[in-house]
N, C-alpha and C positions, 0 to 999 in steps of 0.2 A: 683693255680686252672688250669693252662694252660694244664696240663696233666691229669686232672680229669674231669669226667663227672659232669654236673651240679647237684646240690642237689635239688631234687624236692619234694615238699610237696603238698598233696591233702587234702583240708580242708573241714569241714562240712559233714563228712561221717556219715551215720546213719543206714546202712544196712550191713548185713554180705556179701552179694553179691558184693556191691560196695567196701568194704574193700578188698575182695579177688581179685577183678579185679586190684585194685591199687597195691596190693602186687605182683601179677603175672606180671605186666608191669613195675616193677622196682622202685616204689615209695621209697624214702628215709625216708619220714616221713608222718604220717597220723594225721590229725587234727580232734578233736571232740569238737563241740561248746557247752560249758556248761554255756552259758550266754543267755540272751534274744535275740532271733533271729529266723528267719524263719527256720534256720538249727539247732535250739537248741534240744539237747537230755539231759536226766538226767544222772547223774553219774552212777546210777544203770543200765541204758540201755547201757551206754558206756562201762561198765566193761567187758561184754562178747565179745564185738568187740575188745577191747584192748587185751584180752587174745588170740585172733586169730593171732595177729601180731607176726611174728617170730623174733628171736634175730637178731639185726643188722638193724632193721627198727625202727625209733623213733616214739613214741606216744606222742601227744601234746594235752593238754586241753586248749581251747581258752576262754579268758575272756575279758570283756569290762571294767566295772567300779567297779567290786567287790573289797572289801578290801582283803589284803593278807591272813588273817586267813580263809576267805571264799574260796579263790582260793586254798589254801592248803588242806582244808577239802574236797572239791569236787574232787580235783585232786587225792588225796589219795584214795577216794572211787572208782574213775574210774580206778585207777591203772596205770596212765600214768607216763612217766619219765620226761616230759617237760611241762612247762606252757608258754602260749603266752599271753602277756599283752598288751591290747589296752587301750586307754583313757589317762587321765592325770596321769602320773606315775613319780616316783622319783628313784634316785639311791638306796634309802633305800628299796624300793619295790623289786628291783632286788636282793639286798643283803638278804632280808628276804626270798625270794623264794629259793635262794641258800641255806640258812641256814636250810630250811625245806627239803632239799635233791633234789630239782628239778633244771634242766637246764632251761634256759630262752631264749625265743624269745621276743624281745621288738618291738612292732609295732609303726611306726611313719608315719604320712602323708607326702607326698612329699613336701608340702609347709610349713612344720614345721620350727620353728626357728632353727638356726644353732646349738644351744646347744643340741637340742634333737638328733642330729646326732652323738654326741660325744660318746665315749665308756663309758658306765655305768656299764660295767662288764658282760653284757649279752653274751651268746654264739653266738647268731645270732641277727642281726637287720633285721626287715622286713619293707620295704619302700612301702607304699600303695598309692592309689589314694587319691586325696583331699577329695572325698566322698567314704570312704571304703564301699564295698559291692554294689556299684552302677553298677558294670560291665562295666564302661566306661574306655576305654584305654586312655593313656596319653603319654607325651614325656618321654619315658623311659631313654633316654640318659641324661636328664636334671640333674639327681642327681649323675651322675657318679663321679664327683669330690668330692662331699660331703661325699661319702662313701668310698673313696680311702683307701685301706689298711684294710678295715673291711671285715668280713664275713657277707654277707647280702643277703636277698632274695628280688627279685622284685615281686610286686603283684599289682593287680587291672587291670581289663579289659583284662586279658590274656585268650587266647583261643588256641586250637590246631593249628590255622592258624598263630598266631603271636608270640607264646612263644619263638621260636628259635631266631627270630630277636631281641626280647626284651632282652633276656639274653645276646646276643652278643653286642648290642649297649649300654646297661647299665653297663656292666662289673660286673654284679651281680654274686655271688657265685651260685645262683640257683633261683628257682621260686616257687611261692605259688599260688594255684588256688582254687576257690570255684565256683562262679557263672558261670565261663567259661566252666564248664563241667556239666551243668545242662540242663535238658529238660524243666523245669519250675522252678520257684523260690523255692529253698529248696529241689528240687528233682534231684538227680544225674542221669546222663546218663552213663551207663557202657561203651558204645562205645566211648563217648567223653573222659572219663577218660583214656581209653586205648590210644586213638589218641594223647591226650595231653602228656602223659608220653613218648610215642614213639618219638614224635616230640622234646620234651625237651632233651631227652637223646641222640638225634642224633647230638646235638651241639658239 
């Protein structure tokens, strides 16, 4: 990673304008929340947004506790290439998502047990705050050793002001943001999306 720009994912997108801003400012991946959340959209609504995304930028459907058949069905309807799995998961879940043709981001909380930081075959690990979605920042350097050698994203409490430092001190492959680029809960701010991506890519 030393000679590569950080991989940056903007999550919880729901409008064509926000998707375009993220694309224009160099996002590597765009996340669409297809689970119960203030940022939830339907697979039907996600599909035209996914079709906007040019080749070379990854599209990710985000889930919390849904079973894998539901994850696969919704993700296929949306047309994404990746799934992001939160909640209580197993190696079998990752394998099943792969078998269905998707790449996988597996999300864990920073205070998870050591086994959850092991390599379960996912392409990316995402390490989030103790309370995901809270918007609260945390000690990003604390998990540096747990994720050594892994491709992983730091998340939770990131903003345009702290993302560069968070990437540096955590040793992460990149960063994931949602609430940190919102004007109110669930409502993205195009200006903040642009600022976040510009700051992260400057690392």
